[in-house]
N, CA, C, O and the ligand as a Tripos MOL2 file, in Angstrom:
@<TRIPOS>MOLECULE
protein
  305   303    77     0     0
PROTEIN
NO_CHARGES

@<TRIPOS>ATOM
      1 N           0.8420   -1.1960    0.0000 N.3       1 MET1
      2 CA          0.0000    0.0000    0.0000 C.3       1 MET1
      3 C           0.8850    1.2580    0.0000 C.2       1 MET1
      4 O           1.7250    1.4250    0.8850 O.2       1 MET1
      5 N           0.7020    2.1090   -0.9610 N.am      2 THR2
      6 CA          1.4890    3.3480   -1.0090 C.3       2 THR2
      7 C           0.9100    4.3270    0.0130 C.2       2 THR2
      8 O          -0.2660    4.2350    0.3640 O.2       2 THR2
      9 N           1.7130    5.2390    0.4770 N.am      3 PRO3
     10 CA          1.2170    6.2190    1.4740 C.3       3 PRO3
     11 C           0.0030    6.9970    0.9580 C.2       3 PRO3
     12 O          -0.8740    7.3840    1.7310 O.2       3 PRO3
     13 N          -0.0320    7.2220   -0.3720 N.am      4 ARG4
     14 CA         -1.1300    8.0180   -0.9240 C.3       4 ARG4
     15 C          -2.4680    7.2700   -0.8270 C.2       4 ARG4
     16 O          -3.5020    7.8670   -0.5280 O.2       4 ARG4
     17 N          -2.4330    5.9770   -1.0810 N.am      5 ILE5
     18 CA         -3.6770    5.1850   -1.0180 C.3       5 ILE5
     19 C          -4.1620    5.0580    0.4270 C.2       5 ILE5
     20 O          -5.3570    5.1800    0.6960 O.2       5 ILE5
     21 N          -3.2440    4.8160    1.3460 N.am      6 SER6
     22 CA         -3.6630    4.6690    2.7370 C.3       6 SER6
     23 C          -4.2450    5.9840    3.2700 C.2       6 SER6
     24 O          -5.1580    5.9720    4.0950 O.2       6 SER6
     25 N          -3.7140    7.1130    2.7960 N.am      7 ALA7
     26 CA         -4.2590    8.4080    3.2090 C.3       7 ALA7
     27 C          -5.6660    8.5880    2.6540 C.2       7 ALA7
     28 O          -6.5330    9.1480    3.3240 O.2       7 ALA7
     29 N          -5.8940    8.1130    1.4270 N.am      8 ALA8
     30 CA         -7.2140    8.2320    0.7940 C.3       8 ALA8
     31 C          -8.2460    7.3820    1.5260 C.2       8 ALA8
     32 O          -9.4430    7.6680    1.4710 O.2       8 ALA8
     33 N          -7.7840    6.3380    2.2100 N.am      9 ILE9
     34 CA         -8.7050    5.4900    2.9840 C.3       9 ILE9
     35 C          -8.8410    6.0180    4.4170 C.2       9 ILE9
     36 O          -9.9360    6.0610    4.9790 O.2       9 ILE9
     37 N          -7.7070    6.4170    4.9880 N.am     10 LEU10
     38 CA         -7.7100    6.8600    6.3770 C.3      10 LEU10
     39 C          -8.4160    8.1940    6.5860 C.2      10 LEU10
     40 O          -9.1080    8.3840    7.5870 O.2      10 LEU10
     41 N          -8.2420    9.1220    5.6380 N.am     11 LEU11
     42 CA         -8.8120   10.4560    5.8210 C.3      11 LEU11
     43 C         -10.3390   10.4390    5.9150 C.2      11 LEU11
     44 O         -10.8870   11.0030    6.8620 O.2      11 LEU11
     45 N         -11.0540    9.8040    4.9570 N.am     12 PRO12
     46 CA        -12.5150    9.7590    5.0970 C.3      12 PRO12
     47 C         -12.9650    9.0140    6.3480 C.2      12 PRO12
     48 O         -13.9700    9.3660    6.9660 O.2      12 PRO12
     49 N         -12.2100    7.9820    6.7120 N.am     13 THR13
     50 CA        -12.5440    7.2200    7.9210 C.3      13 THR13
     51 C         -12.4000    8.1040    9.1570 C.2      13 THR13
     52 O         -13.2540    8.1030   10.0440 O.2      13 THR13
     53 N         -11.3000    8.8580    9.1970 N.am     14 ALA14
     54 CA        -11.0610    9.7600   10.3240 C.3      14 ALA14
     55 C         -12.1310   10.8470   10.3780 C.2      14 ALA14
     56 O         -12.6030   11.2080   11.4570 O.2      14 ALA14
     57 N         -12.5110   11.3660    9.2120 N.am     15 LEU15
     58 CA        -13.5440   12.4140    9.1600 C.3      15 LEU15
     59 C         -14.8980   11.8780    9.6340 C.2      15 LEU15
     60 O         -15.6310   12.5500   10.3600 O.2      15 LEU15
     61 N         -15.2100   10.6520    9.2050 N.am     16 ALA16
     62 CA        -16.4740   10.0320    9.6050 C.3      16 ALA16
     63 C         -16.4960    9.8030   11.1150 C.2      16 ALA16
     64 O         -17.5080   10.0480   11.7730 O.2      16 ALA16
     65 N         -15.3860    9.3370   11.6530 N.am     17 LEU17
     66 CA        -15.2830    9.1200   13.0960 C.3      17 LEU17
     67 C         -15.4060   10.4430   13.8500 C.2      17 LEU17
     68 O         -16.0670   10.5320   14.8850 O.2      17 LEU17
     69 N         -14.7490   11.4670   13.3000 N.am     18 GLY18
     70 CA        -14.8090   12.7940   13.9040 C.3      18 GLY18
     71 C         -16.2350   13.3200   13.9310 C.2      18 GLY18
     72 O         -16.6760   13.9020   14.9220 O.2      18 GLY18
     73 N         -16.9540   13.1060   12.8250 N.am     19 ALA19
     74 CA        -18.3470   13.5580   12.7390 C.3      19 ALA19
     75 C         -19.2050   12.8430   13.7750 C.2      19 ALA19
     76 O         -20.0630   13.4590   14.4070 O.2      19 ALA19
     77 N         -18.9750   11.5500   13.9480 N.am     20 VAL20
     78 CA        -19.7350   10.7620   14.9340 C.3      20 VAL20
     79 C         -19.4560   11.2800   16.3460 C.2      20 VAL20
     80 O         -20.3660   11.4140   17.1630 O.2      20 VAL20
     81 N         -18.1840   11.5680   16.6160 N.am     21 VAL21
     82 CA        -17.8110   12.0760   17.9410 C.3      21 VAL21
     83 C         -18.4700   13.4280   18.1990 C.2      21 VAL21
     84 O         -18.9870   13.6690   19.2900 O.2      21 VAL21
     85 N         -18.4530   14.3160   17.1940 N.am     22 VAL22
     86 CA        -19.0650   15.6470   17.3280 C.3      22 VAL22
     87 C         -20.5670   15.5120   17.5820 C.2      22 VAL22
     88 O         -21.1090   16.1760   18.4660 O.2      22 VAL22
     89 N         -21.2360   14.6620   16.8170 N.am     23 LEU23
     90 CA        -22.6830   14.4450   16.9880 C.3      23 LEU23
     91 C         -22.9940   13.8680   18.3590 C.2      23 LEU23
     92 O         -23.9800   14.2370   18.9960 O.2      23 LEU23
     93 N         -22.1420   12.9610   18.8000 N.am     24 TRP24
     94 CA        -22.3330   12.3340   20.1060 C.3      24 TRP24
     95 C         -22.2080   13.3720   21.2250 C.2      24 TRP24
     96 O         -23.0090   13.3970   22.1590 O.2      24 TRP24
     97 N         -21.1730   14.2380   21.1100 N.am     25 ILE25
     98 CA        -20.9630   15.2810   22.1190 C.3      25 ILE25
     99 C         -22.1490   16.2470   22.1330 C.2      25 ILE25
    100 O         -22.6290   16.6360   23.1980 O.2      25 ILE25
    101 N         -22.6210   16.6350   20.9300 N.am     26 GLN26
    102 CA        -23.7780   17.5350   20.8330 C.3      26 GLN26
    103 C         -25.0010   16.9090   21.5000 C.2      26 GLN26
    104 O         -25.7450   17.5720   22.2220 O.2      26 GLN26
    105 N         -25.1860   15.6240   21.2420 N.am     27 HIS27
    106 CA        -26.3220   14.9100   21.8250 C.3      27 HIS27
    107 C         -26.2310   14.9010   23.3500 C.2      27 HIS27
    108 O         -27.2200   15.1440   24.0420 O.2      27 HIS27
    109 N         -25.0340   14.6190   23.8650 N.am     28 MET28
    110 CA        -24.8250   14.5640   25.3090 C.3      28 MET28
    111 C         -25.0790   15.9260   25.9500 C.2      28 MET28
    112 O         -25.7130   16.0180   27.0020 O.2      28 MET28
    113 N         -24.5790   16.9790   25.3090 N.am     29 VAL29
    114 CA        -24.7400   18.3360   25.8400 C.3      29 VAL29
    115 C         -26.2180   18.7180   25.8540 C.2      29 VAL29
    116 O         -26.7170   19.2390   26.8510 O.2      29 VAL29
    117 N         -26.9190   18.4600   24.7430 N.am     30 ARG30
    118 CA        -28.3340   18.8080   24.6450 C.3      30 ARG30
    119 C         -29.1570   18.0040   25.6480 C.2      30 ARG30
    120 O         -30.0440   18.5470   26.3060 O.2      30 ARG30
    121 N         -28.8640   16.7240   25.7610 N.am     31 ASP31
    122 CA        -29.5590   15.8450   26.6770 C.3      31 ASP31
    123 C         -29.3640   16.3080   28.1160 C.2      31 ASP31
    124 O         -30.3150   16.3650   28.8960 O.2      31 ASP31
    125 N         -28.1380   16.6330   28.4540 N.am     32 GLY32
    126 CA        -27.8140   17.1010   29.7970 C.3      32 GLY32
    127 C         -28.5400   18.3910   30.1330 C.2      32 GLY32
    128 O         -29.0240   18.5720   31.2500 O.2      32 GLY32
    129 N         -28.6110   19.2900   29.1540 N.am     33 MET33
    130 CA        -29.2900   20.5680   29.3510 C.3      33 MET33
    131 C         -30.7760   20.3610   29.6040 C.2      33 MET33
    132 O         -31.3560   20.9410   30.5220 O.2      33 MET33
    133 N         -31.3840   19.5120   28.7620 N.am     34 LEU34
    134 CA        -32.8240   19.2710   28.8790 C.3      34 LEU34
    135 C         -33.1610   18.6270   30.2060 C.2      34 LEU34
    136 O         -34.2170   18.8920   30.7810 O.2      34 LEU34
    137 N         -32.2810   17.7940   30.6880 N.am     35 ARG35
    138 CA        -32.5560   17.0980   31.9320 C.3      35 ARG35
    139 C         -32.3420   18.0040   33.1420 C.2      35 ARG35
    140 O         -33.0910   17.9310   34.1170 O.2      35 ARG35
    141 N         -31.3260   18.8510   33.0780 N.am     36 ARG36
    142 CA        -30.9910   19.6780   34.2300 C.3      36 ARG36
    143 C         -31.8840   20.9170   34.3600 C.2      36 ARG36
    144 O         -32.1940   21.3590   35.4660 O.2      36 ARG36
    145 N         -32.2880   21.4640   33.2180 N.am     37 ARG37
    146 CA        -32.9810   22.7510   33.2360 C.3      37 ARG37
    147 C         -34.2400   22.8060   34.1110 C.2      37 ARG37
    148 O         -34.3660   23.7150   34.9320 O.2      37 ARG37
    149 N         -35.1660   21.8660   33.9590 N.am     38 PRO38
    150 CA        -36.3830   21.9870   34.7530 C.3      38 PRO38
    151 C         -36.1320   21.8900   36.2510 C.2      38 PRO38
    152 O         -36.8700   22.4660   37.0510 O.2      38 PRO38
    153 N         -35.0920   21.1630   36.6250 N.am     39 ARG39
    154 CA        -34.7810   21.0080   38.0410 C.3      39 ARG39
    155 C         -34.1230   22.2790   38.5970 C.2      39 ARG39
    156 O         -34.3370   22.6490   39.7520 O.2      39 ARG39
    157 N         -33.3370   22.9230   37.7720 N.am     40 ARG40
    158 CA        -32.5780   24.0720   38.2560 C.3      40 ARG40
    159 C         -33.3970   25.3620   38.3020 C.2      40 ARG40
    160 O         -33.4010   26.0800   39.3020 O.2      40 ARG40
    161 N         -34.0940   25.6390   37.1900 N.am     41 ASN41
    162 CA        -34.7730   26.9180   37.1040 C.3      41 ASN41
    163 C         -36.2930   26.7870   37.1810 C.2      41 ASN41
    164 O         -36.9230   26.1130   36.3660 O.2      41 ASN41
    165 N         -36.8490   27.4430   38.1700 N.am     42 ALA42
    166 CA        -38.3010   27.5210   38.2630 C.3      42 ALA42
    167 C         -38.7560   28.6790   37.3790 C.2      42 ALA42
    168 O         -38.0450   29.6730   37.2330 O.2      42 ALA42
    169 N         -39.9430   28.5460   36.7920 N.am     43 ILE43
    170 CA        -40.4580   29.5970   35.9230 C.3      43 ILE43
    171 C         -41.6160   30.3080   36.6190 C.2      43 ILE43
    172 O         -42.4800   29.6730   37.2240 O.2      43 ILE43
    173 N         -41.6150   31.6130   36.5240 N.am     44 TYR44
    174 CA        -42.6270   32.4400   37.1620 C.3      44 TYR44
    175 C         -43.2670   33.3580   36.1310 C.2      44 TYR44
    176 O         -42.6140   33.8090   35.1900 O.2      44 TYR44
    177 N         -44.5540   33.6250   36.3240 N.am     45 ARG45
    178 CA        -45.2020   34.6310   35.4810 C.3      45 ARG45
    179 C         -45.8350   35.6650   36.4120 C.2      45 ARG45
    180 O         -46.6440   35.3410   37.2820 O.2      45 ARG45
    181 N         -45.4480   36.8860   36.2030 N.am     46 CYS46
    182 CA        -45.9190   37.9660   37.0630 C.3      46 CYS46
    183 C         -47.4100   38.2030   36.8620 C.2      46 CYS46
    184 O         -47.8880   38.3500   35.7370 O.2      46 CYS46
    185 N         -48.1400   38.2370   37.9890 N.am     47 GLU47
    186 CA        -49.5870   38.4610   37.9310 C.3      47 GLU47
    187 C         -49.9030   39.9140   37.6500 C.2      47 GLU47
    188 O         -51.0000   40.2480   37.2010 O.2      47 GLU47
    189 N         -48.9530   40.7600   37.9130 N.am     48 SER48
    190 CA        -49.1950   42.1910   37.7340 C.3      48 SER48
    191 C         -48.8700   42.6720   36.3110 C.2      48 SER48
    192 O         -49.6930   43.3230   35.6680 O.2      48 SER48
    193 N         -47.6600   42.3450   35.8260 N.am     49 CYS49
    194 CA        -47.2520   42.8810   34.5230 C.3      49 CYS49
    195 C         -47.1220   41.8000   33.4420 C.2      49 CYS49
    196 O         -46.8910   42.1230   32.2770 O.2      49 CYS49
    197 N         -47.2680   40.5310   33.8110 N.am     50 GLY50
    198 CA        -47.2040   39.4490   32.8250 C.3      50 GLY50
    199 C         -45.8020   39.0450   32.4270 C.2      50 GLY50
    200 O         -45.6370   38.2160   31.5310 O.2      50 GLY50
    201 N         -44.7930   39.6010   33.0610 N.am     51 HIS51
    202 CA        -43.3980   39.2870   32.7520 C.3      51 HIS51
    203 C         -43.0970   37.8410   33.1460 C.2      51 HIS51
    204 O         -43.4070   37.4120   34.2580 O.2      51 HIS51
    205 N         -42.4930   37.1000   32.2250 N.am     52 VAL52
    206 CA        -42.1320   35.7100   32.4940 C.3      52 VAL52
    207 C         -40.6280   35.6630   32.7790 C.2      52 VAL52
    208 O         -39.8230   36.1950   32.0150 O.2      52 VAL52
    209 N         -40.2690   35.0250   33.8780 N.am     53 TYR53
    210 CA        -38.8610   34.9750   34.2590 C.3      53 TYR53
    211 C         -38.5360   33.6670   34.9660 C.2      53 TYR53
    212 O         -39.4230   32.9340   35.4030 O.2      53 TYR53
    213 N         -37.2220   33.3950   35.0680 N.am     54 GLU54
    214 CA        -36.7550   32.1720   35.7220 C.3      54 GLU54
    215 C         -35.9760   32.5300   36.9730 C.2      54 GLU54
    216 O         -35.4370   33.6280   37.1070 O.2      54 GLU54
    217 N         -35.9330   31.5770   37.8760 N.am     55 ASP55
    218 CA        -35.1030   31.7720   39.0570 C.3      55 ASP55
    219 C         -34.3430   30.4850   39.3550 C.2      55 ASP55
    220 O         -34.9490   29.4310   39.5500 O.2      55 ASP55
    221 N         -33.0260   30.5730   39.3900 N.am     56 ALA56
    222 CA        -32.1820   29.3970   39.5840 C.3      56 ALA56
    223 C         -32.2630   28.8470   41.0070 C.2      56 ALA56
    224 O         -31.8780   27.7040   41.2520 O.2      56 ALA56
    225 N         -32.7550   29.6420   41.9320 N.am     57 ARG57
    226 CA        -32.7990   29.1890   43.3230 C.3      57 ARG57
    227 C         -33.9090   28.1760   43.5640 C.2      57 ARG57
    228 O         -33.8820   27.4460   44.5550 O.2      57 ARG57
    229 N         -34.8970   28.1300   42.6490 N.am     58 ASN58
    230 CA        -36.0070   27.1840   42.7380 C.3      58 ASN58
    231 C         -36.8010   27.3580   44.0320 C.2      58 ASN58
    232 O         -37.0790   26.3860   44.7350 O.2      58 ASN58
    233 N         -37.1540   28.5820   44.3330 N.am     59 VAL59
    234 CA        -37.9370   28.8990   45.5280 C.3      59 VAL59
    235 C         -39.4120   29.0310   45.1310 C.2      59 VAL59
    236 O         -39.7130   29.3410   43.9780 O.2      59 VAL59
    237 N         -40.3450   28.7960   46.0860 N.am     60 PRO60
    238 CA        -41.7760   28.8650   45.7200 C.3      60 PRO60
    239 C         -42.2340   30.2520   45.2920 C.2      60 PRO60
    240 O         -43.1580   30.3890   44.4900 O.2      60 PRO60
    241 N         -41.5840   31.2750   45.8270 N.am     61 LEU61
    242 CA        -41.9440   32.6460   45.4720 C.3      61 LEU61
    243 C         -40.7040   33.4130   45.0200 C.2      61 LEU61
    244 O         -39.6510   33.3330   45.6520 O.2      61 LEU61
    245 N         -40.8370   34.1500   43.9310 N.am     62 ALA62
    246 CA        -39.7200   34.9590   43.4560 C.3      62 ALA62
    247 C         -40.2110   36.3380   43.0530 C.2      62 ALA62
    248 O         -41.3450   36.5140   42.6080 O.2      62 ALA62
    249 N         -39.3290   37.3060   43.2210 N.am     63 THR63
    250 CA        -39.6980   38.6940   42.9450 C.3      63 THR63
    251 C         -39.5840   39.0030   41.4570 C.2      63 THR63
    252 O         -38.5950   38.6460   40.8170 O.2      63 THR63
    253 N         -40.5950   39.6640   40.9120 N.am     64 CYS64
    254 CA        -40.5720   40.0960   39.5150 C.3      64 CYS64
    255 C         -39.5150   41.1770   39.3530 C.2      64 CYS64
    256 O         -39.4470   42.1270   40.1340 O.2      64 CYS64
    257 N         -38.6910   41.0130   38.3200 N.am     65 ARG65
    258 CA        -37.6210   41.9840   38.1080 C.3      65 ARG65
    259 C         -38.1430   43.2910   37.5130 C.2      65 ARG65
    260 O         -37.4500   44.3080   37.5140 O.2      65 ARG65
    261 N         -39.3640   43.2460   37.0110 N.am     66 ARG66
    262 CA        -39.9030   44.4490   36.3850 C.3      66 ARG66
    263 C         -40.6390   45.3330   37.3930 C.2      66 ARG66
    264 O         -40.4140   46.5420   37.4580 O.2      66 ARG66
    265 N         -41.5260   44.7080   38.1790 N.am     67 CYS67
    266 CA        -42.3260   45.5370   39.0810 C.3      67 CYS67
    267 C         -42.0980   45.2070   40.5500 C.2      67 CYS67
    268 O         -42.5810   45.9360   41.4160 O.2      67 CYS67
    269 N         -41.3830   44.1390   40.8550 N.am     68 GLY68
    270 CA        -40.9720   43.8510   42.2250 C.3      68 GLY68
    271 C         -41.9760   43.1320   43.1010 C.2      68 GLY68
    272 O         -41.7580   43.0300   44.3080 O.2      68 GLY68
    273 N         -43.0890   42.6200   42.5340 N.am     69 ILE69
    274 CA        -44.0290   41.8800   43.3810 C.3      69 ILE69
    275 C         -43.6620   40.3950   43.3780 C.2      69 ILE69
    276 O         -43.0030   39.8980   42.4640 O.2      69 ILE69
    277 N         -44.1080   39.7050   44.4290 N.am     70 LEU70
    278 CA        -43.8050   38.2750   44.5510 C.3      70 LEU70
    279 C         -44.8010   37.4480   43.7490 C.2      70 LEU70
    280 O         -46.0010   37.7210   43.7590 O.2      70 LEU70
    281 N         -44.2850   36.4250   43.0470 N.am     71 ASN71
    282 CA        -45.1430   35.5490   42.2570 C.3      71 ASN71
    283 C         -44.8430   34.0910   42.5630 C.2      71 ASN71
    284 O         -43.7220   33.7280   42.9200 O.2      71 ASN71
    285 N         -45.8800   33.2570   42.4140 N.am     72 GLU72
    286 CA        -45.7060   31.8240   42.6110 C.3      72 GLU72
    287 C         -45.1380   31.1940   41.3520 C.2      72 GLU72
    288 O         -45.3530   31.6980   40.2490 O.2      72 GLU72
    289 N         -44.4050   30.0800   41.5120 N.am     73 ALA73
    290 CA        -43.8130   29.3880   40.3790 C.3      73 ALA73
    291 C         -44.8920   28.7590   39.5100 C.2      73 ALA73
    292 O         -45.8310   28.1450   40.0160 O.2      73 ALA73
    293 N         -44.7510   28.9190   38.1880 N.am     74 VAL74
    294 CA        -45.6610   28.2970   37.2420 C.3      74 VAL74
    295 C         -45.2310   26.8460   37.0600 C.2      74 VAL74
    296 O         -46.0580   25.9370   36.9900 O.2      74 VAL74
    297 N         -43.9120   26.6530   36.9860 N.am     75 ARG75
    298 CA        -43.3290   25.3210   36.8130 C.3      75 ARG75
    299 C         -42.0580   25.2480   37.6360 C.2      75 ARG75
    300 O         -41.2130   26.1410   37.5690 O.2      75 ARG75
    301 N         -41.9220   24.1670   38.4230 N.am     76 ARG76
    302 CA        -40.7120   24.0200   39.2410 C.3      76 ARG76
    303 C         -39.8860   22.8620   38.7560 C.2      76 ARG76
    304 O         -38.8280   22.5800   39.3190 O.2      76 ARG76
    305 ZN        -44.1200   42.1750   37.2340 Zn       77 ZN77
@<TRIPOS>BOND
     1     1     2 1
     2     2     3 1
     3     3     4 2
     4     3     5 am
     5     5     6 1
     6     6     7 1
     7     7     8 2
     8     7     9 am
     9     9    10 1
    10    10    11 1
    11    11    12 2
    12    11    13 am
    13    13    14 1
    14    14    15 1
    15    15    16 2
    16    15    17 am
    17    17    18 1
    18    18    19 1
    19    19    20 2
    20    19    21 am
    21    21    22 1
    22    22    23 1
    23    23    24 2
    24    23    25 am
    25    25    26 1
    26    26    27 1
    27    27    28 2
    28    27    29 am
    29    29    30 1
    30    30    31 1
    31    31    32 2
    32    31    33 am
    33    33    34 1
    34    34    35 1
    35    35    36 2
    36    35    37 am
    37    37    38 1
    38    38    39 1
    39    39    40 2
    40    39    41 am
    41    41    42 1
    42    42    43 1
    43    43    44 2
    44    43    45 am
    45    45    46 1
    46    46    47 1
    47    47    48 2
    48    47    49 am
    49    49    50 1
    50    50    51 1
    51    51    52 2
    52    51    53 am
    53    53    54 1
    54    54    55 1
    55    55    56 2
    56    55    57 am
    57    57    58 1
    58    58    59 1
    59    59    60 2
    60    59    61 am
    61    61    62 1
    62    62    63 1
    63    63    64 2
    64    63    65 am
    65    65    66 1
    66    66    67 1
    67    67    68 2
    68    67    69 am
    69    69    70 1
    70    70    71 1
    71    71    72 2
    72    71    73 am
    73    73    74 1
    74    74    75 1
    75    75    76 2
    76    75    77 am
    77    77    78 1
    78    78    79 1
    79    79    80 2
    80    79    81 am
    81    81    82 1
    82    82    83 1
    83    83    84 2
    84    83    85 am
    85    85    86 1
    86    86    87 1
    87    87    88 2
    88    87    89 am
    89    89    90 1
    90    90    91 1
    91    91    92 2
    92    91    93 am
    93    93    94 1
    94    94    95 1
    95    95    96 2
    96    95    97 am
    97    97    98 1
    98    98    99 1
    99    99   100 2
   100    99   101 am
   101   101   102 1
   102   102   103 1
   103   103   104 2
   104   103   105 am
   105   105   106 1
   106   106   107 1
   107   107   108 2
   108   107   109 am
   109   109   110 1
   110   110   111 1
   111   111   112 2
   112   111   113 am
   113   113   114 1
   114   114   115 1
   115   115   116 2
   116   115   117 am
   117   117   118 1
   118   118   119 1
   119   119   120 2
   120   119   121 am
   121   121   122 1
   122   122   123 1
   123   123   124 2
   124   123   125 am
   125   125   126 1
   126   126   127 1
   127   127   128 2
   128   127   129 am
   129   129   130 1
   130   130   131 1
   131   131   132 2
   132   131   133 am
   133   133   134 1
   134   134   135 1
   135   135   136 2
   136   135   137 am
   137   137   138 1
   138   138   139 1
   139   139   140 2
   140   139   141 am
   141   141   142 1
   142   142   143 1
   143   143   144 2
   144   143   145 am
   145   145   146 1
   146   146   147 1
   147   147   148 2
   148   147   149 am
   149   149   150 1
   150   150   151 1
   151   151   152 2
   152   151   153 am
   153   153   154 1
   154   154   155 1
   155   155   156 2
   156   155   157 am
   157   157   158 1
   158   158   159 1
   159   159   160 2
   160   159   161 am
   161   161   162 1
   162   162   163 1
   163   163   164 2
   164   163   165 am
   165   165   166 1
   166   166   167 1
   167   167   168 2
   168   167   169 am
   169   169   170 1
   170   170   171 1
   171   171   172 2
   172   171   173 am
   173   173   174 1
   174   174   175 1
   175   175   176 2
   176   175   177 am
   177   177   178 1
   178   178   179 1
   179   179   180 2
   180   179   181 am
   181   181   182 1
   182   182   183 1
   183   183   184 2
   184   183   185 am
   185   185   186 1
   186   186   187 1
   187   187   188 2
   188   187   189 am
   189   189   190 1
   190   190   191 1
   191   191   192 2
   192   191   193 am
   193   193   194 1
   194   194   195 1
   195   195   196 2
   196   195   197 am
   197   197   198 1
   198   198   199 1
   199   199   200 2
   200   199   201 am
   201   201   202 1
   202   202   203 1
   203   203   204 2
   204   203   205 am
   205   205   206 1
   206   206   207 1
   207   207   208 2
   208   207   209 am
   209   209   210 1
   210   210   211 1
   211   211   212 2
   212   211   213 am
   213   213   214 1
   214   214   215 1
   215   215   216 2
   216   215   217 am
   217   217   218 1
   218   218   219 1
   219   219   220 2
   220   219   221 am
   221   221   222 1
   222   222   223 1
   223   223   224 2
   224   223   225 am
   225   225   226 1
   226   226   227 1
   227   227   228 2
   228   227   229 am
   229   229   230 1
   230   230   231 1
   231   231   232 2
   232   231   233 am
   233   233   234 1
   234   234   235 1
   235   235   236 2
   236   235   237 am
   237   237   238 1
   238   238   239 1
   239   239   240 2
   240   239   241 am
   241   241   242 1
   242   242   243 1
   243   243   244 2
   244   243   245 am
   245   245   246 1
   246   246   247 1
   247   247   248 2
   248   247   249 am
   249   249   250 1
   250   250   251 1
   251   251   252 2
   252   251   253 am
   253   253   254 1
   254   254   255 1
   255   255   256 2
   256   255   257 am
   257   257   258 1
   258   258   259 1
   259   259   260 2
   260   259   261 am
   261   261   262 1
   262   262   263 1
   263   263   264 2
   264   263   265 am
   265   265   266 1
   266   266   267 1
   267   267   268 2
   268   267   269 am
   269   269   270 1
   270   270   271 1
   271   271   272 2
   272   271   273 am
   273   273   274 1
   274   274   275 1
   275   275   276 2
   276   275   277 am
   277   277   278 1
   278   278   279 1
   279   279   280 2
   280   279   281 am
   281   281   282 1
   282   282   283 1
   283   283   284 2
   284   283   285 am
   285   285   286 1
   286   286   287 1
   287   287   288 2
   288   287   289 am
   289   289   290 1
   290   290   291 1
   291   291   292 2
   292   291   293 am
   293   293   294 1
   294   294   295 1
   295   295   296 2
   296   295   297 am
   297   297   298 1
   298   298   299 1
   299   299   300 2
   300   299   301 am
   301   301   302 1
   302   302   303 1
   303   303   304 2
@<TRIPOS>SUBSTRUCTURE
     1 MET1         2 RESIDUE 1 A MET
     2 THR2         6 RESIDUE 1 A THR
     3 PRO3        10 RESIDUE 1 A PRO
     4 ARG4        14 RESIDUE 1 A ARG
     5 ILE5        18 RESIDUE 1 A ILE
     6 SER6        22 RESIDUE 1 A SER
     7 ALA7        26 RESIDUE 1 A ALA
     8 ALA8        30 RESIDUE 1 A ALA
     9 ILE9        34 RESIDUE 1 A ILE
    10 LEU10       38 RESIDUE 1 A LEU
    11 LEU11       42 RESIDUE 1 A LEU
    12 PRO12       46 RESIDUE 1 A PRO
    13 THR13       50 RESIDUE 1 A THR
    14 ALA14       54 RESIDUE 1 A ALA
    15 LEU15       58 RESIDUE 1 A LEU
    16 ALA16       62 RESIDUE 1 A ALA
    17 LEU17       66 RESIDUE 1 A LEU
    18 GLY18       70 RESIDUE 1 A GLY
    19 ALA19       74 RESIDUE 1 A ALA
    20 VAL20       78 RESIDUE 1 A VAL
    21 VAL21       82 RESIDUE 1 A VAL
    22 VAL22       86 RESIDUE 1 A VAL
    23 LEU23       90 RESIDUE 1 A LEU
    24 TRP24       94 RESIDUE 1 A TRP
    25 ILE25       98 RESIDUE 1 A ILE
    26 GLN26      102 RESIDUE 1 A GLN
    27 HIS27      106 RESIDUE 1 A HIS
    28 MET28      110 RESIDUE 1 A MET
    29 VAL29      114 RESIDUE 1 A VAL
    30 ARG30      118 RESIDUE 1 A ARG
    31 ASP31      122 RESIDUE 1 A ASP
    32 GLY32      126 RESIDUE 1 A GLY
    33 MET33      130 RESIDUE 1 A MET
    34 LEU34      134 RESIDUE 1 A LEU
    35 ARG35      138 RESIDUE 1 A ARG
    36 ARG36      142 RESIDUE 1 A ARG
    37 ARG37      146 RESIDUE 1 A ARG
    38 PRO38      150 RESIDUE 1 A PRO
    39 ARG39      154 RESIDUE 1 A ARG
    40 ARG40      158 RESIDUE 1 A ARG
    41 ASN41      162 RESIDUE 1 A ASN
    42 ALA42      166 RESIDUE 1 A ALA
    43 ILE43      170 RESIDUE 1 A ILE
    44 TYR44      174 RESIDUE 1 A TYR
    45 ARG45      178 RESIDUE 1 A ARG
    46 CYS46      182 RESIDUE 1 A CYS
    47 GLU47      186 RESIDUE 1 A GLU
    48 SER48      190 RESIDUE 1 A SER
    49 CYS49      194 RESIDUE 1 A CYS
    50 GLY50      198 RESIDUE 1 A GLY
    51 HIS51      202 RESIDUE 1 A HIS
    52 VAL52      206 RESIDUE 1 A VAL
    53 TYR53      210 RESIDUE 1 A TYR
    54 GLU54      214 RESIDUE 1 A GLU
    55 ASP55      218 RESIDUE 1 A ASP
    56 ALA56      222 RESIDUE 1 A ALA
    57 ARG57      226 RESIDUE 1 A ARG
    58 ASN58      230 RESIDUE 1 A ASN
    59 VAL59      234 RESIDUE 1 A VAL
    60 PRO60      238 RESIDUE 1 A PRO
    61 LEU61      242 RESIDUE 1 A LEU
    62 ALA62      246 RESIDUE 1 A ALA
    63 THR63      250 RESIDUE 1 A THR
    64 CYS64      254 RESIDUE 1 A CYS
    65 ARG65      258 RESIDUE 1 A ARG
    66 ARG66      262 RESIDUE 1 A ARG
    67 CYS67      266 RESIDUE 1 A CYS
    68 GLY68      270 RESIDUE 1 A GLY
    69 ILE69      274 RESIDUE 1 A ILE
    70 LEU70      278 RESIDUE 1 A LEU
    71 ASN71      282 RESIDUE 1 A ASN
    72 GLU72      286 RESIDUE 1 A GLU
    73 ALA73      290 RESIDUE 1 A ALA
    74 VAL74      294 RESIDUE 1 A VAL
    75 ARG75      298 RESIDUE 1 A ARG
    76 ARG76      302 RESIDUE 1 A ARG
    77 ZN77       305 GROUP 0 **** ****
């Protein structure tokens, strides 16, 4: 096998493997995000101004950043 032929076989193989690794990493990152997000951030909707916001502390009540009133979590 000449070096040129082995490169013609190895390069596409390496690229295909690289693509699989990249897709796998993307999948892992997206999966991890989807799983962690609902647990970490509670979502609130302000009863006064309708502003929708998140709070990483996951407390039952959080202050609206727009008008400052306390709102209950819509989703925890
Ligand atoms: Zn508000």
